[in-house]
N, C-alpha and C positions, 0 to 999 in steps of 0.2 A: 502529227501536230496536236491532236487531241490527247494522245497518251501521255505526253510529257507533263503538262500542267497538273492533271489529276493525280499522277503517281507522285510527283514531287510534293504537292500539297498534302497528300495523305501521309507521306513520310514525316513531313513537318508537324502535322497535327499529332501524329503518334508520338513524336519526340517530346512535344510540349506537354501532352496529356500524361505521358509516362513520368515526366519530371514532377508534374503536379501530384500524381499518385504517390510518388516516393515521399513528397513533402507532407502528405496528409496521413501517412500510415503511422506516424509516431506523435506522441504528445510532448510539448515543450516543458517537461517538468523534472528533469533529472540533473545531478551534479556529483561532487567529487570526493575522492579519498586522497588525502594529502600524501599518503605513503606510496600510492601508485601513480607517479607522474609520468608524462610522456617523455620519451628520450629527447636528447638534443636535436636529433634528426627528425623529430616529430612522429616517430613510429608508434602506433597505438594498436595493441592487441585487443581482442574482444574481451578477454578476461580482465584486462586493465579497465576497459570502458565500463564493464558491469560493476566492478568493485568501486570505482569512483562514483558511479551513479548511486549505488547503494548507500554510500556514506552520507549523502545529504539531500537526496531528493525529497520534496515535501511529502509525498505519499509514504515513503519509508519512515520519515520522522514521525508522521502521524501514527503509523502502525506500531512503531516502537513505544510511542507515548501510551497507546492503548494497552500494550503489553505490560509496561511498567505500572500502569494504573491497576490492571488486573492482579499483578503480583502484590501490589500494596493491599488490595482487597483480601487476598488470601492471608497475608500477614495479620491484618486486622481481625479477620474471622478466627484465626488460630489464637490470637491473644485473648479473645473472649472465653476460650476454654480454660484458661489458666487463672489463678488467683491474681487479684490486683491490689496493689498497696498504694494508699493515698496519704498525704500529709496535709495538715491544715494548722493554721494559727489564727485564733479568734480573740480579739480584745473586746470586752464589754464592760459597761458600768450601769448601775441602777441604784435607786433608793427604795425600790419595792421591797417590803419586808421579807416576802417569801423568796424572792430572787437573791437578796443579800444573804439570808441565812443559808440558802443552797450554795452560794459561792463560798461562804466560810467553811461549810461542811466539806465541799470538794477540795478546798485548800488545806483542810485539817486544822483550821484556826478557830473553830467554834469553842466558846467558853460558857460557863454557867452565867456569866454576866450578860451574855447575849439574851438570856431569858429574863433579865431584870432581877438578878439575884441581889443587887444592891438596894432594891426597893422592897425586899421581902423581910419585913420587921413586924412580927406579931401576927395575931389572928386576923386583924383587919386587912393585912396585905393580900389575903386571898382574893379580894375583890379589886385589887389595884391593877390598873393596866400598865404593864412594864414598858417604859419608854424605849429602852434599848431594843426591845423586840418589835414594837409597833412603829417606831420611828428611828430606824437605824442610821439614817443619813446616807450619803453617797458612798458607794463601794465599788471597787474595780476588780476584774478578774481577767487574767490572760491564760487562755487554754491552748496548749500545744497537743496535737492529736495525730496518731498514726492508726490507720484503719486497714485491716486485711480483709478483702471480700473474696470468699471462696464459693464459686458456683457449684451447686450440687445437682439440681434438676430444674430445667427451664422448659420442659415440655417439648424438647427437641428443637427449640428456636436457635440455639447456638450451633448445633450440628447442621441444621438446615442452612444457616448462613454460610457455614464453611463449605458445604456441598455446592451451594450456589456460587460462591467465590471461586472454587476450583473449576467449575464448569465454565465460568466466564474466562478464567485464565487459559484453559485449553482452547476455547473459542478464539481468544486473542492470539494465541500461538498459531492457530490455523490461518487467521487473518494475516499474520505476518508472512506466513508461507505464501499465501495468495498474492500479497503485495509484491513479494520478491519475484514471483513468477511473471506477474504482469509487467514489472519493471524490466525483467530480462527480455520479454517479448518486445517491449518498446525500444530497448537498446539494440537488440538484434535488428529490428526494422531500420533504425537509423544507420547502424554500421553497414548492413547489407545494402541500404539505400545509397550510401556513398560509393560502394563498389559498383552498383548499377549505374550511377551517374557517371562514374569514370569510364565505364564501358560505353555509355552513350557518347561521351567525348571521343572515344576511340572510333566508334562508328562514323561520327561526323568527320574525323580526320581521314578515314578511308574515302568518304564521299568527296572531300576536297581534292584528294590525290587523283581520283577518277575524273572529276570535273576538269582539273588542270590538264590531264592527259587528253581529254576531248577537245579542249581549246587548241592545244598544239596539233592534234590530228586534223581538226577542221581547217586550221590555218594552212597546214601542209597540203591538204587536198584542194583548198581554194587556190593556192599558188599553182597547183598543177591543172587548174581549170576543171576539176571533177565536181566540185560543189559550188554553191552560190555564197555570196557574202552573208546572207541571212543565217546560214549554218554557223558561221563564225560568231555572229552576234548572239545567237541562241546558246551556243556553247559558253560564251562569256557570261551571259545572264545566269545560266545554270551554275557556273562557278561562283558568282556573287551570292546566289541563294545558298549554296553549300557553305560558304564562309559565314553567312548570317546564321544558319542553323548550327554551325559549330560554336559560334559565340553564345547562342541560346543554350546549348548543351553545357558550356562552361559556366554560364550563370546558374543553371540548375545544379551543377556540381558545387559551386560556392554556397548555394543555399543549403544543400545537404550537409556540407562541412560545417557551416554555421550552426545548424541544428544539432549535429553531433557534438560540437564543442560545448554548446549550452547544456546538453544532457550530461556530459562528463565533467563540467565545471572548468573548462579551459578558457583562457582569455581569447578574445577575437583575433588577436594578432599572432597567436601561436600556430605555427604550421602543423598540420596533421596529415599523416600518411598511414594507410591501413597496412598493418603487418601481416594480416591473414585474410584468406578467403574462407567463407563459412558455408557449411551445408548442414542439413538436419537429418538425423538418423531416426527412423520410425520403428517402433517395435513390430514384430511379426505377430499381428493379431487381427482377427476379423472384426466386422462392425459390431457384432453382438458383444464381444469381449471388450471392445473400446467403450461401448455404452456402459457396461458394468464398471469399468475402471473410472469413468467419469462420475458415476453416482457414488462410488465408494472412496475414490482417491482425490477427487477435486477438493482442494482445501476450502473453497467457498461453501460447498455443500456441507462439508464436515463442520465448519464453523456454525452453520445454521442449525445442524442437529445438536451441537453442544449448547447452543442457546436455548433449545427446547428443554434440555436437561436442567439448565440453570433456572428456567421458568418453573419447572416442576419442583425444584428445590425451594423456590419462592413460595409455592403453595404449601409445602410442608412447614415452612417458616411462619406463614400466616396462620395456619391451623394451630400452631403451638401457643398462640395467644389465648386459646380457649382452655388451656390446661393450667393447673397450679404451678407456681414457681417457688423453689425453696433454695435459699442461700445461707451461708454462715458468715457472720461478721465477727472479727476479733479486733478489739481496739485497745490501744494503750495511750493514756492521756496524762498531761501534767497541768495542774491548775495552780496559779500563783497570783498574788496582788501586784506583782511586778515581773519584768522579763528576766527572771533569774532562775529558771528551772521550775521548781514547784513540786507539789506533792503528786507522786505517780499513782495511777490506778488502772485496773484492767476491766474490760467488759467483753463477755462472750455472748453472742445472741444467734439464735436460729430464726430466720425470717421466712415465713410462709405467706405468700400473696396469691390471691385468686380473684381475678376480675370476673365477677358473676354477671354483671349487666352493664352495658355501655351504650344503649340506644342505637345499636346497629353499626357501630364503628368497625368492629372486628369483622362483621359480616361483609361490609363494603370492601375492606382490605382483601378478604379472601376471594370475593367475587372478582376483584381486579386482578389478583394473582392467577386465578383460573382462566380469565379472559386472555391474559398474556400468554399462557400456555397454548391456547387455541391460535392466537396470532402467530406465535413462533412456529407452530406446526404448519400453518398455512404458508409461511415464508420458506420453511424447509422444503415443503412439497413443490413450491414454485421454483426454488433453486434447482431441485432435482430435474424437474421437467425442462427448465431452460438449459440445463447442462446437457441433457439428452439431445435436445434440438441443436445445441452448439456442436456436439460431437458429430451428429448426422451431417450438418452443414459443412463442417471442416473436412469430414471424410469425402464428401462429394467434391469439395474444392481441391483436395489432394489428388484425387483421380483425374479431375479435369486438368489440373496444372501439369500432371505427368504427360497427359495426351498432348496438351498444348506445347510443352517443351519439346517432345519428340517430333511433333509436326513441324515446328519452327526449325529444328535442326535439319530435318530432311529438306525443308524448303530452301535453306541456304544454298545447298549444292545445286538445286534446280535453278534458282534465280541467278547464281553465278554462271552457270552454263548458258542460260538464256542471254545474259549480258555479253558473254564471250562471242556467241554466234551473231548477236546483233552488231557487235563491233566489227567482226570480220565482213559482214555484209555491207556495212557502211564503208569500210576501207575499200571494198571492190566497187562501190558506187551503185549497189543494187538495193540499198535501203536508205531511209531518210534519217536525219539527225533526231527527229521527233521519236522515232522508234528506238534509237540508241539511248536517248536520255530517259525514255520511259522504262526501258529494261534496267538501267542503272538505278532509277528511283525505286523500282520494285525490289532490287537487291538491297538498297539502303533500308527500305522499310522492313524487309524480312530480317535484316541484322538487328534492327531496333526491336522488332517483335521478339526475337530470341532473347535479347537482354531482359526485356520486361517479363518474358515467360520464366526465365530462370529465377528472377527475383520473386515472382509470384509463387513459384514452386517452393522456395525456401520458406516464405511466410505462411503458405498454406500448411506445410508440415508442422511448423512451429505453432500455428493456431490449433492444430489437432492435439498436439502435446499439451498445450495450455488448457484446452477443454477437458482433457482427461487428468489433469493435475500432475503430469509427468515432465513438464518443461524444466530443464536444468542445464547447466553448462556441460554436464557429462553427456547429454543427448545431442550436443552440437559437435560437429566434426570440423576441424580447422586445417588449413594447409597454407603454406607461405604464399603471400600475395605476389602476383606477377608484377615485375617492375614496370 
C-alpha cells in the first residue's frame, strides 16, 4: 500500500521536472531562412532548423552588423593611405581694397587703372591718393577649386589605424563564429528537446496500457473472488493518474514544439515533425588536449586576443601624434566674377606640421590607449580561464552523462523483470495490488529517467564541443526519426 503512492508520485515529478528542464535549456531568440521551409508534411531536419535560425535570429543579426561595421572600418582606414580629391565652390564679395585687388589678380582682370592711372597727371599726382585703388567699390569672385591631398608621412598614425581596424575585423569574424556555435547549441537543444518530449509521451502511453491491463486483471480476479473490490478501485485510480500524466507529457511536447517553431520562424499553426534523431560525436582527446583546444580554438577567446592586438595598435596610433606630419597638396582653381568658368591656376604645396605642445592632450590620449591594452589583456585572460573551467565542467558532465545513460539502460531490464514477477504473484493471489502498482511505477520512472539521460548526454557532449570551439553540424550525427 505504501509502495504505490510514492513510486507513482516520483515518476510524475520526474516527468514534470524533465519537461521543465527541456523548456529551460534553450533561449527564445531564433528564426528563419525563407529558402529552407518545412515540407507540407511538416518534416523538419536539423540542418533546416539551423539555417532558418541563422537567417534572422537577433543574435546573428547583431553579429553580422558588428562584422559589417568592422569591414567598413578597414575600408575607411585603407582610404586614408591613398590620395584624396576634394572639390569646392566658393562665392565671395568685398569692398576691401586689398581683397578686391587680390580677386582681380586671381581673375587676371587687374589693369593700370586699378592703381589710379587716370589720376596720374604731372608731378603733383605723386601725392594723390588713387580712388580706384583705395575705394574700389563692391566686387565679386567665384572660385571653383579641386584639391589633391597626398599623404606622405604621418608618424605611423594611418598605418596604426589600419592595423587596429584589421584586428577589429578579425575579432568580429571570431565573434560571428562564436554566435553561430551558440545558436547551433540552442537549436540542437530545442530540436533534441522535442524528441525527448515525444519519448516522454511514449512512456506515458506505455503506462496507460499497463494501467488498463491492471484494471482488467483486477476485475477478473475480483469476479473470481480472489481479490477485494478495493483492488479494482486502486487499479482504476492508477489508470486515471496515468492518463493525467499522459496529458501532462503531451502539454510538455506542445510547449517544446512551440519553442522550436519560434526558433526557426514557423507560424504557430504549422505542424512540425522531426525528420531526424541527433547524436553528438566527440573527438578522441584527453582532458589536457581539450583544455588546449579551448584556449586556442574557442572563438570567444580568439576574439578577445584580437581585441588586445587592436588596443596595441591604438597605442601606436596615439604615439604618432607626437611626430611631425608631412603631406603634399596640389590644387587647381578657377576664379571669375561670374559662374562662367574663369581664369585657371595651379598651386603645389608641401605641408609640414608638428604639434609641439598641447597642455597634455596627447599624453591623456596615450594614457587612455595604454589603459585599454591592460583592460583587453585582463579580459582575454579571464576568457581563457573561464574557457578552461567550462571545458573541465563539460568533461565531467560528459562522463557522468555516459554513466547515467548506461545505468538507466541496465535498470530498464531489471525494472521490467520486477514488474513481470509482481504481476505473476498478483495473478496467483500471493501479492497485493500495491506491490504490483509500485513495480509498474518504478518501471515507468526508469523509462522516463532513460529518456532524460539520453537528452542530457547529447547536450553534455554538445556543451563540451562548444567550450572547445569545435561545435558544428559536421560534429552531429543524424539518423531517420522513428515514426
